[in-house]
N, C-alpha and C positions, 0 to 999 in steps of 0.2 A: 238387355239383347233388343236389338232394333231390327224389324224387317226390312229387306234392301228398298222396297217400294215407299216405306215411310222415311227413310233416310232424307230425302230431298226437303222432307217439312221440317226437319229439324236443323239441317244445314242449308239455309236457303242462299247462300253464297256471301260474296264479299267477307268472309273468315267468320262470319256470325253462326252462333250454335245457341238455339232457343232454349229455354228451361223447359224439361220434359216431365211428363207426368208417368209414373211406373206403376202398373199393376201386374201384381205377382211377377215382378222382376222383368216385364217387358215394357218398352216406351209404347204407350198407347195414345200420346197425343202431347200437345204443348199447352203451356200457360203464359198467361202476361198479366201485368199489375199496372193498372191506370185509374185516375180519377179515385183511388181510395176502392178498387174492386178488382178481385181475381177473376181473369177470365179463361176458362177451360175451354180448348179446342181439342176434341178427340178425333182421331184418324178415322175412325167407325164408332157407330153407336154403342154406348156403355149398356151394360144390364142394369136393372134397378139397384141391384147390390153395389155394383161398381159405382155407379153414380153418386149412391148414398156415402160410401166410403170416400169418394173423391171430395162430397161436398164437406164431410166431417174435417178431412186435412185442411181445407181451403179456410174454415172456420178457425181453425187452430193457426194457420198461417198468418192470417190478415193482419192480426195485431202487431206481428213482428214486422211485416212491409209497412205497416201504416207509421212505424217510427223511423223510417228512413227520409 
């Protein structure tokens, strides 16, 4: 699920849809991969627990993305 206010961050135009960060089933940010690093862009500040969980998933995802 995504809040109406956040929709513009995920669909910036020109038929683009950015990869999203889900926390408890809600879209809470976007992410990108460049120069071998995953960059997380949350829509609002994440709690310490949420950030730790996101960092854990980034660590798991990075080897897969690096093989591209």
